[in-house]
RODO-2510 file (C-alpha; in nm, 4 decimals, decimal comma):
residues 608
     n   res          X          Y          Z
     1     m   -12,7324    36,3851    27,1227
     2     l   -12,8900    36,0381    27,2192
     3     k   -13,1422    36,1409    26,9052
     4     r   -12,8422    36,1837    26,6600
     5     k   -12,7033    35,9000    26,7709
     6     n   -13,0337    35,6763    26,7168
     7     l   -13,0488    35,8290    26,3805
     8     w   -12,7075    35,6946    26,2731
     9     m   -12,7568    35,3913    26,3950
    10     s   -13,0841    35,3220    26,1960
    11     l   -12,8895    35,4591    25,8956
    12     l   -12,5941    35,2098    25,9379
    13     l   -12,8493    34,9157    25,9831
    14     v   -13,0150    35,0133    25,6642
    15     l   -12,6888    35,0247    25,4780
    16     m   -12,5511    34,6761    25,6384
    17     v   -12,8734    34,5385    25,5510
    18     l   -12,8391    34,6370    25,1725
    19     t   -12,4866    34,5566    25,1451
    20     s   -12,5271    34,2392    25,2930
    21     g   -12,7403    34,1355    24,9671
    22     l   -12,4523    34,2645    24,7069
    23     q   -12,3764    33,9552    24,5169
    24     t   -12,1520    33,9191    24,2006
    25     p   -12,3810    33,8009    23,9367
    26     v   -12,3629    33,4372    23,8733
    27     f   -12,3993    33,2344    23,5529
    28     a   -12,4191    32,8540    23,5085
    29     a   -12,3175    32,7051    23,1718
    30     e   -12,6506    32,5364    23,0403
    31     a   -12,6523    32,1507    23,1230
    32     e   -12,6624    31,8908    22,8366
    33     q   -12,9692    31,7521    22,8579
    34     g   -13,1701    31,4571    22,6547
    35     t   -13,5531    31,4007    22,5883
    36     v   -13,6243    31,0362    22,5881
    37     t   -13,9820    30,8751    22,4442
    38     v   -14,0810    30,5210    22,4605
    39     f   -14,3767    30,4045    22,2349
    40     g   -14,5296    30,0465    22,2661
    41     l   -14,6199    29,8275    21,9371
    42     d   -14,9562    30,0276    21,9441
    43     s   -14,7713    30,3615    21,9496
    44     t   -14,8545    30,4510    22,3057
    45     a   -14,6293    30,6215    22,5267
    46     v   -14,4943    30,3441    22,7447
    47     v   -14,3045    30,6207    22,9755
    48     p   -14,3973    30,9818    22,9852
    49     d   -14,1630    31,2057    22,7882
    50     k   -13,8614    31,2623    23,0208
    51     t   -13,5952    31,5391    23,0177
    52     l   -13,2420    31,4567    23,1907
    53     p   -12,8851    31,5597    23,1979
    54     l   -12,6241    31,3686    23,0127
    55     t   -12,2903    31,2867    23,1793
    56     e   -11,9560    31,3227    22,9561
    57     k   -11,9008    31,0363    22,7395
    58     e   -12,2195    30,8907    22,8077
    59     t   -12,3367    30,5954    22,5636
    60     a   -12,6540    30,5260    22,4069
    61     a   -12,7156    30,2446    22,6198
    62     e   -12,6030    30,4584    22,9514
    63     a   -12,8931    30,7410    22,8217
    64     l   -13,1350    30,4983    22,7636
    65     k   -13,0849    30,3448    23,1259
    66     d   -13,0807    30,6840    23,2810
    67     a   -13,3981    30,7872    23,1027
    68     v   -13,6276    30,4791    23,2072
    69     g   -13,4487    30,3583    23,4915
    70     q   -13,2198    30,0245    23,5230
    71     e   -13,5166    29,8452    23,6779
    72     n   -13,7244    29,9181    23,3718
    73     l   -13,5047    29,7630    23,1170
    74     e   -13,4617    29,3870    23,0389
    75     y   -13,1891    29,1842    22,8827
    76     t   -13,1136    28,8562    22,7823
    77     d   -12,7986    28,6871    22,7899
    78     t   -12,6110    28,5817    22,4281
    79     s   -12,2670    28,4834    22,3162
    80     y   -12,2241    28,8350    22,2166
    81     g   -12,3323    28,9679    22,5333
    82     p   -12,6488    29,1038    22,6740
    83     m   -12,9019    29,1764    22,4161
    84     l   -13,1883    29,4537    22,5129
    85     t   -13,5177    29,2502    22,5127
    86     g   -13,7620    29,4867    22,7033
    87     i   -13,8414    29,8494    22,7714
    88     n   -14,0738    29,9267    23,0730
    89     g   -14,2934    29,6058    23,0187
    90     v   -14,2533    29,5879    22,6377
    91     k   -14,1078    29,2839    22,5276
    92     a   -13,9613    29,2047    22,2057
    93     g   -14,1546    28,8816    22,0646
    94     e   -14,0107    28,5989    21,8923
    95     n   -13,9215    28,7901    21,5469
    96     q   -13,8889    29,1182    21,7130
    97     f   -13,5591    29,3079    21,8273
    98     w   -13,5098    29,6710    21,9571
    99     a   -13,3585    29,8516    21,6455
   100     f   -13,0973    30,1032    21,7371
   101     f   -13,0841    30,4107    21,5336
   102     i   -12,8493    30,7477    21,5633
   103     n   -13,0241    31,0456    21,3951
   104     g   -13,2438    30,8311    21,1954
   105     i   -12,9648    30,6048    21,0405
   106     s   -12,9353    30,2565    21,1466
   107     a   -12,6384    30,2359    21,3757
   108     q   -12,3418    30,0236    21,2603
   109     v   -12,2236    29,9889    21,6168
   110     g   -12,3985    29,8567    21,9430
   111     p   -12,5666    30,1158    22,1696
   112     d   -12,3297    30,0445    22,4437
   113     s   -12,0407    30,1122    22,2150
   114     y   -12,1740    30,4604    22,0809
   115     v   -12,0794    30,7759    22,2969
   116     v   -12,3438    31,0289    22,2344
   117     q   -12,2515    31,3318    22,0512
   118     n   -12,4094    31,6786    22,0801
   119     g   -12,7312    31,7375    21,9004
   120     d   -12,7890    31,3450    21,8647
   121     k   -13,1174    31,1894    21,8268
   122     i   -13,0697    30,8332    21,9657
   123     t   -13,3585    30,6387    21,9017
   124     y   -13,4869    30,2634    21,9902
   125     r   -13,7634    30,1166    21,7928
   126     l   -13,9131    29,7792    21,8446
   127     t   -13,8829    29,6358    21,4862
   128     d   -13,9891    29,2929    21,3326
   129     f   -13,7160    29,1389    21,1525
   130     t   -13,9161    28,9024    20,9037
   131     k   -14,0328    29,2322    20,7396
   132     p   -13,8600    29,4352    20,4737
   133     a   -13,7496    29,7995    20,5718
   134     k   -13,9777    30,0761    20,4575
   135     s   -13,6478    30,2894    20,3466
   136     t   -13,2974    30,2108    20,2962
   137     v   -13,0182    30,3782    20,1190
   138     s   -12,6682    30,2839    20,0264
   139     l   -12,3180    30,4819    20,0799
   140     k   -11,9654    30,4641    19,8963
   141     v   -11,6720    30,6275    19,9647
   142     v   -11,3915    30,6451    19,6822
   143     d   -11,0420    30,8203    19,7071
   144     d   -10,8715    30,9983    19,4226
   145     k   -10,7154    30,6717    19,2829
   146     q   -11,0688    30,5638    19,2348
   147     n   -11,0136    30,2976    19,4980
   148     t   -11,3339    30,2191    19,7391
   149     v   -11,2637    30,2895    20,0665
   150     a   -11,5855    30,2199    20,2251
   151     e   -11,8969    30,0536    20,0767
   152     l   -12,2432    29,9989    20,2721
   153     s   -12,5655    29,8941    20,1361
   154     s   -12,9429    29,8566    20,2678
   155     i   -12,8727    30,1181    20,5273
   156     e   -13,2342    30,1493    20,7008
   157     v   -13,3305    30,5171    20,7580
   158     i   -13,6382    30,6498    20,9380
   159     g   -13,7543    31,0067    21,0132
   160     s   -13,5815    31,2701    20,7859
   161     p   -13,1689    31,2460    20,8096
   162     n   -12,9532    31,3737    20,5695
   163     a   -12,6397    31,2892    20,3841
   164     f   -12,3914    31,4024    20,6225
   165     q   -12,5487    31,2472    20,9132
   166     l   -12,5473    30,9297    20,6983
   167     l   -12,1679    30,9464    20,6728
   168     q   -12,1092    30,9966    21,0201
   169     t   -12,3208    30,7225    21,1394
   170     a   -12,2022    30,4738    20,8928
   171     l   -11,8444    30,5385    20,9034
   172     g   -11,8149    30,6910    21,2863
   173     t   -11,8039    31,0546    21,3727
   174     d   -11,4380    31,0177    21,4186
   175     q   -11,3991    30,9117    21,0656
   176     v   -11,5448    31,2199    20,9160
   177     g   -11,3611    31,5578    20,9513
   178     f   -11,5223    31,8882    20,8720
   179     e   -11,4735    32,2315    20,9091
   180     e   -11,8049    32,4963    21,0165
   181     t   -11,8089    32,7594    20,7202
   182     q   -12,0688    33,0325    20,6568
   183     y   -12,1970    32,7899    20,4076
   184     g   -12,2251    32,4917    20,6519
   185     k   -12,0145    32,2055    20,6829
   186     m   -11,7431    32,1231    20,4665
   187     i   -11,6037    31,7808    20,4774
   188     t   -11,2253    31,7714    20,5410
   189     s   -11,1271    31,4122    20,5603
   190     i   -11,3181    31,0684    20,5235
   191     k   -11,1406    30,7624    20,6945
   192     g   -10,8261    30,9755    20,7306
   193     i   -10,7916    31,0633    20,3763
   194     k   -10,7638    31,4368    20,3598
   195     a   -10,9020    31,6836    20,0821
   196     e   -10,5906    31,9105    20,0724
   197     g   -10,4365    32,1418    19,8037
   198     s   -10,6454    32,1160    19,5094
   199     n   -10,8546    31,8309    19,6287
   200     y   -11,2108    31,8340    19,7744
   201     w   -11,4510    31,5611    19,8625
   202     g   -11,7415    31,5446    19,5898
   203     f   -12,1082    31,4730    19,6703
   204     y   -12,2981    31,2612    19,4493
   205     v   -12,6663    31,1636    19,4846
   206     d   -12,7675    30,8433    19,2436
   207     g   -12,4873    30,8975    19,0326
   208     k   -12,5051    31,2802    18,9610
   209     m   -12,3333    31,5166    19,1288
   210     a   -12,5640    31,7012    19,3824
   211     n   -12,6224    32,0819    19,3726
   212     v   -12,6590    32,1153    19,7540
   213     g   -12,4108    32,0305    20,0221
   214     a   -12,4645    31,6989    20,2282
   215     e   -12,5929    31,8284    20,5334
   216     g   -12,8708    32,0070    20,2960
   217     y   -12,9738    31,6920    20,1229
   218     q   -13,2452    31,5007    20,3096
   219     l   -13,2509    31,0850    20,2032
   220     q   -13,5108    30,9569    19,9841
   221     n   -13,5844    30,5913    19,9984
   222     g   -13,3475    30,3935    19,7524
   223     n   -13,0707    30,6878    19,7182
   224     q   -12,7433    30,5699    19,6250
   225     i   -12,4891    30,8182    19,8304
   226     s   -12,1431    30,8516    19,6875
   227     f   -11,8515    31,0972    19,8337
   228     q   -11,5418    31,1035    19,6118
   229     l   -11,1974    31,2949    19,6808
   230     e   -11,1600    31,4809    19,3659
   231     s   -10,9485    31,7563    19,1973
   232     f   -11,0027    32,0904    19,0673
   233     e   -10,7008    32,0251    18,8131
   234     s   -10,7945    31,8078    18,5175
   235     a   -10,6620    31,4756    18,5255
   236     p   -10,4504    31,3395    18,2412
   237     g   -10,6124    31,2060    17,9211
   238     d   -10,9766    31,3723    18,0466
   239     g   -11,1894    31,3989    17,7488
   240     g   -11,3512    31,7495    17,8789
   241     n   -11,6893    31,6226    17,9241
   242     g   -11,7047    31,6708    18,2721
   243     e   -11,9343    31,3961    18,3661
   244     t   -11,8521    31,1816    18,6494
   245     t   -12,0178    30,8647    18,7997
   246     p   -11,9890    30,7189    19,1626
   247     s   -11,8452    30,3953    19,0042
   248     t   -11,5862    30,5237    18,7692
   249     p   -11,4944    30,8512    18,8960
   250     t   -11,3179    31,1188    18,7197
   251     t   -11,1790    31,4512    18,8255
   252     p   -11,3364    31,8049    18,7080
   253     t   -11,2033    31,9393    18,4050
   254     t   -11,1149    32,3089    18,5012
   255     p   -10,7369    32,3754    18,3622
   256     t   -10,4554    32,3183    18,5868
   257     t   -10,3091    32,6843    18,4699
   258     g   -10,4627    32,9421    18,6412
   259     t   -10,7253    32,7175    18,8465
   260     i   -10,9515    32,9416    19,0848
   261     t   -10,8861    32,7794    19,4464
   262     a   -11,1500    32,8468    19,7369
   263     q   -10,8808    33,0936    19,8779
   264     d   -10,8399    33,2915    19,5620
   265     l   -11,2300    33,3022    19,5162
   266     q   -11,2921    33,4366    19,8795
   267     t   -11,0277    33,6973    19,8373
   268     a   -11,1923    33,8042    19,5103
   269     v   -11,4998    33,8330    19,6860
   270     n   -11,3291    34,0045    20,0047
   271     d   -11,1993    34,2728    19,7749
   272     s   -11,5081    34,3378    19,5673
   273     s   -11,7061    34,3816    19,8880
   274     a   -11,4593    34,6315    20,0232
   275     y   -11,4821    34,8360    19,7047
   276     v   -11,8817    34,8072    19,7161
   277     l   -11,9112    34,9198    20,0979
   278     k   -11,6937    35,2167    19,9635
   279     n   -11,9687    35,3423    19,7158
   280     e   -12,3485    35,3614    19,7206
   281     v   -12,4966    35,0178    19,8343
   282     g   -12,8160    34,9308    19,6513
   283     e   -13,0172    34,6458    19,6180
   284     w   -12,8074    34,4580    19,3966
   285     q   -12,5238    34,5021    19,6029
   286     v   -12,7055    34,4184    19,9132
   287     i   -12,7991    34,0812    19,7486
   288     a   -12,4252    34,0087    19,7145
   289     l   -12,3018    34,1055    20,0450
   290     k   -12,5921    33,9249    20,2403
   291     q   -12,5068    33,6107    20,0631
   292     a   -12,1338    33,6416    20,0922
   293     g   -12,1956    33,7047    20,4744
   294     k   -12,0844    34,0314    20,5022
   295     e   -12,2556    34,3203    20,6701
   296     i   -12,5354    34,5255    20,5089
   297     p   -12,5041    34,8986    20,5847
   298     t   -12,7526    34,9850    20,8982
   299     n   -12,9203    35,2458    20,7097
   300     y   -13,0028    35,0562    20,3606
   301     l   -13,3254    34,9158    20,5141
   302     a   -13,4744    35,2501    20,6747
   303     n   -13,3791    35,4136    20,3509
   304     v   -13,5535    35,1594    20,1109
   305     k   -13,8596    35,1607    20,3466
   306     a   -13,8887    35,5523    20,3161
   307     i   -13,8692    35,5162    19,9236
   308     v   -14,1512    35,2697    19,9485
   309     k   -14,3427    35,4984    20,1856
   310     e   -14,3281    35,7872    19,9726
   311     k   -14,3981    35,6190    19,6552
   312     q   -14,7019    35,4418    19,8591
   313     g   -14,5791    35,1108    19,7195
   314     k   -14,6244    35,1729    19,3716
   315     f   -14,3345    35,2258    19,1153
   316     s   -14,3692    35,2897    18,7331
   317     r   -14,1198    35,0367    18,6408
   318     i   -14,2024    34,7029    18,7602
   319     t   -13,8063    34,6261    18,7741
   320     d   -13,8079    34,8797    19,0611
   321     t   -14,0327    34,7063    19,2294
   322     e   -13,8892    34,3690    19,1993
   323     r   -13,5394    34,4848    19,2744
   324     y   -13,6783    34,6884    19,5772
   325     a   -13,8541    34,3331    19,6965
   326     l   -13,5301    34,1669    19,6557
   327     g   -13,3039    34,3932    19,8667
   328     i   -13,5461    34,4422    20,1258
   329     l   -13,5675    34,0508    20,1713
   330     a   -13,1775    34,0515    20,1552
   331     a   -13,1476    34,2991    20,4270
   332     g   -13,3820    34,1053    20,6573
   333     g   -13,6945    34,2935    20,5979
   334     n   -14,0483    34,1569    20,4429
   335     p   -14,1704    34,2661    20,1065
   336     t   -14,5010    34,1775    20,1839
   337     n   -14,5428    34,4550    20,4609
   338     v   -14,2875    34,7308    20,3779
   339     e   -14,4846    35,0282    20,5849
   340     g   -14,8049    34,8903    20,5064
   341     y   -14,7518    34,7943    20,1326
   342     n   -14,7200    34,5031    19,9919
   343     l   -14,4322    34,4653    19,7001
   344     i   -14,4793    34,0899    19,6433
   345     e   -14,8912    34,1517    19,5605
   346     a   -14,7676    34,4328    19,3601
   347     i   -14,5776    34,2010    19,1372
   348     y   -14,8084    33,9038    19,0862
   349     n   -15,0624    34,1637    19,0284
   350     g   -14,8606    34,4022    18,8093
   351     n   -14,8002    34,4751    18,4445
   352     v   -14,4824    34,2841    18,4549
   353     t   -14,4361    34,2534    18,0965
   354     k   -14,4169    34,6331    18,0446
   355     q   -14,0223    34,6135    18,0375
   356     g   -13,9915    34,3032    17,8116
   357     l   -13,8760    33,9540    17,9015
   358     n   -13,6471    34,1060    18,1882
   359     g   -13,9497    34,2267    18,3959
   360     v   -14,1095    33,8811    18,3646
   361     a   -13,7499    33,6911    18,4534
   362     y   -13,7157    33,8833    18,7704
   363     a   -14,0901    33,8721    18,8759
   364     l   -14,0265    33,4899    18,8784
   365     i   -13,7076    33,5340    19,0673
   366     a   -13,8808    33,7809    19,3264
   367     l   -14,1961    33,5426    19,3787
   368     d   -13,9651    33,2327    19,4236
   369     s   -13,6961    33,4008    19,6591
   370     a   -13,8771    33,3302    19,9751
   371     n   -14,1634    33,0877    19,8318
   372     f   -14,4360    33,3465    19,9058
   373     s   -14,8024    33,2119    19,8757
   374     i   -14,9523    33,3548    19,5534
   375     p   -15,3039    33,3215    19,5207
   376     s   -15,4773    33,1270    19,2269
   377     s   -15,6546    33,4638    19,1272
   378     a   -15,3502    33,6586    19,0918
   379     q   -15,2568    33,8018    18,7595
   380     w   -14,9297    33,6205    18,7407
   381     t   -14,8803    33,2872    18,9124
   382     k   -14,5560    33,1335    18,8812
   383     e   -14,6689    32,8912    18,6299
   384     k   -14,8099    33,1563    18,4209
   385     l   -14,4865    33,3332    18,4492
   386     i   -14,2900    33,0079    18,3595
   387     s   -14,5340    32,9440    18,0244
   388     y   -14,5095    33,3061    17,9408
   389     l   -14,1065    33,2703    17,9388
   390     t   -14,0612    32,9268    17,7876
   391     d   -14,3179    33,0169    17,5214
   392     r   -14,0998    33,2985    17,3660
   393     q   -13,7740    33,1155    17,3292
   394     n   -13,6147    33,1482    16,9996
   395     s   -13,5142    32,8751    16,7726
   396     d   -13,1227    32,9166    16,8511
   397     g   -13,2251    32,8371    17,2482
   398     g   -13,1768    33,2088    17,3621
   399     w   -13,4189    33,4988    17,4596
   400     a   -13,4269    33,8440    17,3280
   401     w   -13,5591    34,1202    17,5917
   402     d   -13,7859    34,2762    17,3405
   403     e   -13,9114    33,9208    17,2110
   404     s   -13,7717    33,9665    16,8922
   405     t   -13,5609    33,6711    16,6866
   406     t   -13,2469    33,8264    16,7702
   407     s   -13,1230    33,6522    17,0901
   408     d   -12,8972    33,8065    17,3536
   409     i   -12,6830    33,6447    17,5983
   410     d   -12,7618    33,8831    17,9085
   411     t   -13,1497    33,8179    17,8752
   412     t   -13,0941    33,4530    17,8189
   413     a   -12,8875    33,4282    18,1444
   414     m   -13,1251    33,6231    18,3498
   415     i   -13,4368    33,3728    18,2218
   416     l   -13,2111    33,0772    18,2948
   417     t   -13,1603    33,2340    18,6637
   418     a   -13,5533    33,2446    18,6995
   419     l   -13,6400    32,9072    18,5482
   420     a   -13,3471    32,7094    18,7542
   421     p   -13,5664    32,6219    19,0428
   422     f   -13,8358    32,4635    18,8144
   423     k   -13,5534    32,3095    18,5544
   424     d   -13,6869    31,9354    18,5817
   425     q   -14,0355    32,0309    18,4944
   426     a   -14,2400    31,9025    18,1757
   427     g   -14,1934    32,1717    17,9250
   428     v   -13,8904    32,3433    18,0888
   429     k   -13,6038    32,0826    18,0703
   430     d   -13,6014    32,1132    17,7161
   431     k   -13,6045    32,4903    17,7118
   432     v   -13,3200    32,5067    17,9735
   433     e   -13,1176    32,2608    17,8018
   434     a   -13,1256    32,4348    17,4529
   435     a   -13,0621    32,7896    17,6341
   436     i   -12,7277    32,6199    17,7959
   437     k   -12,6076    32,5181    17,4474
   438     y   -12,6841    32,8786    17,3462
   439     l   -12,4807    33,0226    17,6071
   440     s   -12,2069    32,7504    17,5841
   441     s   -12,1727    32,8303    17,2156
   442     q   -12,1506    33,2074    17,2483
   443     y   -11,8862    33,1523    17,5015
   444     q   -11,6503    32,9500    17,2658
   445     a   -11,7326    33,2011    17,0121
   446     s   -11,5890    33,4821    17,2415
   447     k   -11,9242    33,6454    17,2380
   448     i   -11,9108    33,7019    17,6012
   449     d   -11,6964    34,0327    17,5686
   450     n   -11,7696    34,2029    17,8863
   451     s   -11,7517    34,1516    18,2922
   452     s   -12,1252    34,2058    18,3109
   453     t   -12,2294    33,9551    18,0446
   454     a   -11,9966    33,6928    18,2026
   455     a   -12,1372    33,7689    18,5540
   456     q   -12,4962    33,6938    18,4465
   457     v   -12,4192    33,3565    18,2826
   458     m   -12,2320    33,2704    18,5998
   459     i   -12,5180    33,3356    18,8326
   460     a   -12,7373    33,1585    18,5897
   461     l   -12,5231    32,8622    18,5569
   462     s   -12,4371    32,8577    18,9388
   463     a   -12,8332    32,8204    18,9990
   464     l   -12,8587    32,5482    18,7801
   465     g   -12,6122    32,3598    18,9118
   466     i   -12,3513    32,3593    18,6383
   467     d   -11,9844    32,4430    18,7200
   468     a   -11,9124    32,7794    18,4849
   469     n   -11,5591    32,7109    18,4771
   470     i   -11,5149    32,3927    18,3528
   471     g   -11,6465    32,1557    18,0163
   472     d   -11,8486    32,3614    17,7980
   473     f   -11,7492    32,7054    17,9703
   474     s   -11,3650    32,6823    17,9556
   475     k   -11,1158    32,7357    17,6602
   476     d   -10,7817    32,8235    17,6259
   477     n   -10,6660    32,6922    17,9505
   478     s   -10,8968    32,9127    18,1042
   479     g   -11,2736    32,9076    18,2461
   480     l   -11,5579    33,1698    18,2610
   481     v   -11,4848    33,2338    18,6345
   482     q   -11,1625    33,3057    18,5507
   483     y   -11,2088    33,5364    18,2989
   484     l   -11,4555    33,7467    18,4972
   485     q   -11,1927    33,7913    18,7524
   486     s   -10,9563    33,9439    18,4625
   487     f   -11,1799    34,2259    18,5101
   488     q   -11,1021    34,2763    18,8532
   489     n   -10,8835    34,5840    18,9463
   490     k   -10,6460    34,6343    19,2176
   491     d   -10,9244    34,8519    19,4375
   492     g   -11,1358    34,5540    19,4133
   493     g   -11,3807    34,6842    19,1881
   494     f   -11,4458    34,5809    18,8007
   495     d   -11,4519    34,7631    18,4787
   496     w   -11,6825    34,6693    18,2019
   497     q   -11,4327    34,5937    17,9296
   498     g   -11,1108    34,5637    18,0886
   499     g   -10,9972    34,8977    18,1697
   500     d   -10,7967    34,9996    18,5021
   501     e   -11,0647    35,2010    18,6289
   502     s   -11,3445    35,0468    18,8054
   503     d   -11,7175    35,1523    18,8320
   504     p   -11,9957    35,0839    19,0956
   505     f   -12,2542    34,9615    18,8500
   506     t   -12,0236    34,6797    18,6817
   507     t   -11,9023    34,5677    19,0028
   508     s   -12,2404    34,5123    19,1418
   509     q   -12,3035    34,2749    18,8590
   510     a   -11,9429    34,1187    18,9021
   511     i   -11,9769    34,0371    19,2702
   512     q   -12,3268    33,9004    19,2323
   513     g   -12,1227    33,6456    18,9959
   514     l   -11,8816    33,5620    19,2154
   515     v   -12,0703    33,5255    19,5330
   516     a   -12,3193    33,2945    19,2722
   517     y   -12,0422    33,0941    19,2028
   518     q   -11,9141    33,0602    19,5561
   519     l   -12,2374    32,9199    19,6645
   520     f   -12,2706    32,6876    19,3982
   521     k   -11,9238    32,5365    19,5171
   522     a   -12,0861    32,5472    19,8713
   523     g   -12,3690    32,3554    19,7709
   524     k   -12,5938    32,6458    19,8789
   525     g   -12,8071    32,6869    19,5402
   526     s   -12,9223    32,9951    19,3968
   527     l   -12,8018    33,3708    19,4857
   528     y   -13,1608    33,4780    19,4905
   529     h   -13,2715    33,2161    19,7405
   530     f   -13,3525    33,3590    20,1203
   531     t   -13,5211    33,2784    20,4133
   532     l   -13,6726    33,5541    20,6456
   533     t   -13,4340    33,6145    20,9439
   534     a   -13,5468    33,6219    21,3237
   535     e   -13,5370    33,9760    21,3392
   536     t   -13,8412    33,9916    21,1254
   537     p   -14,1887    34,0229    21,3530
   538     a   -14,3784    33,7278    21,3240
   539     a   -14,6853    33,9325    21,2384
   540     d   -14,4760    34,0566    20,9143
   541     k   -14,3923    33,7237    20,7867
   542     p   -14,5491    33,6062    20,4666
   543     a   -14,7533    33,3042    20,4063
   544     v   -14,5177    33,0700    20,2428
   545     e   -14,6062    32,7603    20,0325
   546     t   -14,3893    32,4449    20,0383
   547     p   -14,1529    32,4482    19,7493
   548     q   -14,2328    32,1892    19,4782
   549     t   -13,8674    32,1562    19,3700
   550     e   -13,5320    32,0955    19,5354
   551     q   -13,7070    31,9530    19,8310
   552     a   -13,7087    31,5590    19,9172
   553     a   -14,0189    31,3818    20,0330
   554     p   -13,9675    31,2897    20,4066
   555     i   -13,9165    30,9109    20,4755
   556     e   -14,2043    30,7404    20,6302
   557     q   -14,1407    30,7485    21,0034
   558     a   -14,1867    30,3732    21,1391
   559     a   -14,3524    30,3298    21,4866
   560     p   -14,2407    30,2144    21,8399
   561     t   -13,9655    30,4471    21,9297
   562     a   -13,7464    30,5329    22,2255
   563     t   -13,5400    30,8649    22,1671
   564     v   -13,2893    31,0259    22,3171
   565     v   -13,1787    31,3837    22,2318
   566     k   -12,8678    31,6085    22,3231
   567     t   -12,8383    31,9198    22,3260
   568     t   -12,5939    32,1807    22,4231
   569     n   -12,5875    32,5824    22,5011
   570     q   -12,2514    32,6955    22,5472
   571     t   -12,3479    33,0478    22,6674
   572     g   -12,4177    33,1235    23,0386
   573     h   -12,7284    33,2158    23,1701
   574     a   -12,8322    33,3882    23,4714
   575     l   -12,9770    33,1955    23,7724
   576     p   -13,3172    33,2293    23,9225
   577     n   -13,3764    33,5673    24,0549
   578     t   -13,2310    33,5083    24,3736
   579     a   -13,0360    33,8629    24,3981
   580     t   -13,1417    34,0577    24,1337
   581     n   -13,3607    34,3355    24,3079
   582     i   -13,0100    34,4293    24,4682
   583     y   -13,0067    34,7623    24,2599
   584     n   -13,3894    34,8466    24,3444
   585     l   -13,2669    34,7789    24,7414
   586     v   -12,9542    34,9988    24,6762
   587     a   -13,1729    35,3040    24,5218
   588     l   -13,4276    35,2904    24,8183
   589     g   -13,1082    35,2778    25,0342
   590     l   -12,9893    35,5753    24,9012
   591     l   -13,2896    35,7659    24,9234
   592     l   -13,3123    35,6832    25,3020
   593     m   -12,9733    35,7976    25,3417
   594     i   -13,0653    36,1379    25,1697
   595     a   -13,3698    36,1599    25,3633
   596     g   -13,1790    36,0844    25,7020
   597     s   -12,9026    36,3176    25,6422
   598     f   -13,1579    36,6027    25,5587
   599     i   -13,3550    36,5199    25,8747
   600     y   -13,0166    36,5147    26,1075
   601     w   -12,8956    36,8529    25,9588
   602     r   -13,2642    36,9942    26,0113
   603     q   -13,2538    36,8786    26,3768
   604     r   -12,8814    37,0122    26,4144
   605     k   -12,9725    37,3463    26,2936
   606     q   -13,2903    37,3691    26,5222
   607     n   -13,0680    37,2587    26,8159
   608     a   -12,8141    37,5315    26,7546
***
């Protein structure tokens, strides 16, 4: 009896020890933190890098104080209040002061007046005011009545800030309203002036409408940045040339009747996406779905990898290699390593002219889609492809797929899409301009008579940063975008020449056109530009080259700085492993109980 009692007491003790460790998993919100670095005049560190928590509504002055300590800051009383003169023994000389920057933009308020925002980079830089700033920009904001709302000049910039950061810093974060979209930040108001109805805030760089959003434009020395409230509707008396300048803003020339609103465009994309997903999804559909932010069927990438493996990376038609490379890239794969086969190499060392100019155009599109590195020994570098295409342009400005003298609209549009990233290069610019005139003349003559051709032209114009619904691509109170949309049926699909029966191939072309135009309106560039996703293994990532176009040169970073960076991670994380071994202990306890029970019943049977 005593033995049985001792056994049960032992089991109970084990159970009590185990269950005392059972706790609800604890999660803590990630603390808002900032990193501060201070450099002296000789660029040596004044204090070591330091990470610190930042309190709610903390000013830039308080953040610096928390970083280096109150005792390491020196101030001088002035008629305007205390002025920072020293940080950790580094003092401002006779012609020097501690300049204050927010995200690389010279602040328009003092550090004790600015509340640090999530993600801000606050910089204190010892500056000689007798020397001119190395890099400056200007900013102008104009309302829909052509009134100047704000104008600032000679704003000093350091590092690599963007135009959106300039707007926020110059006017104040509370003066700039915006919404986060799948394409980035969309400005909704500036200084209380809202973009409502058909209005939107146009973004201009040096007098020209930018082909990227403000957040995507890296400032360059001397830039004149403008934001203008404009409308999708045409202004009375507009001559229809579609040209605007920051000093004399006018509205785009889209017709007032049947104007495509952002919501109408999104609806068209949503409906066509739904149709696409009900049918077989190939490479062109995957590209459109990816760029529209839609879900790609989970089995697509596995299926196309199986095809590449079966063919051992070799296809009789070069266009198959090109479209598979683009589809794999859009689906998050790596075309330089598909089951061990390099499709990018197969393109730049392939017979790209075998299928006429279409094969050459899409070779250039594929090779430029993620800026893959191409060896100088390649049979086809991007420069060779560009030269091959530009040399074969016809006198009317168009191209023919078979290199004949009879130009066709589709081939011309495809080649323009390929040349778009290089449109400002010598020897390319004039060719592009002539081709645009050719396409415009064909549109005005009603030669664009089907949805697929309309879509190809929209893809090209959008890649070039040209609105396909105004100016030379609008007539009879309608534009090219509206023309394409007229082919869409109730099921979301498209018919080639205006019937009520949709087909997958025609829809695959049309959805690309819609999404390309949507990307253009959001300032996101070409339909065929991608980046490798985080899911791609690092070992599989292709070598990339720095883009030669559409990338601003970084502004030179000035020397001595003190930097505060504030970041927030709103998702919880588990605390250090103080109780995470409980599951192992529970399992061990159960095993002990089972073993103890077995011993107990065995002893009982023996004593019976």
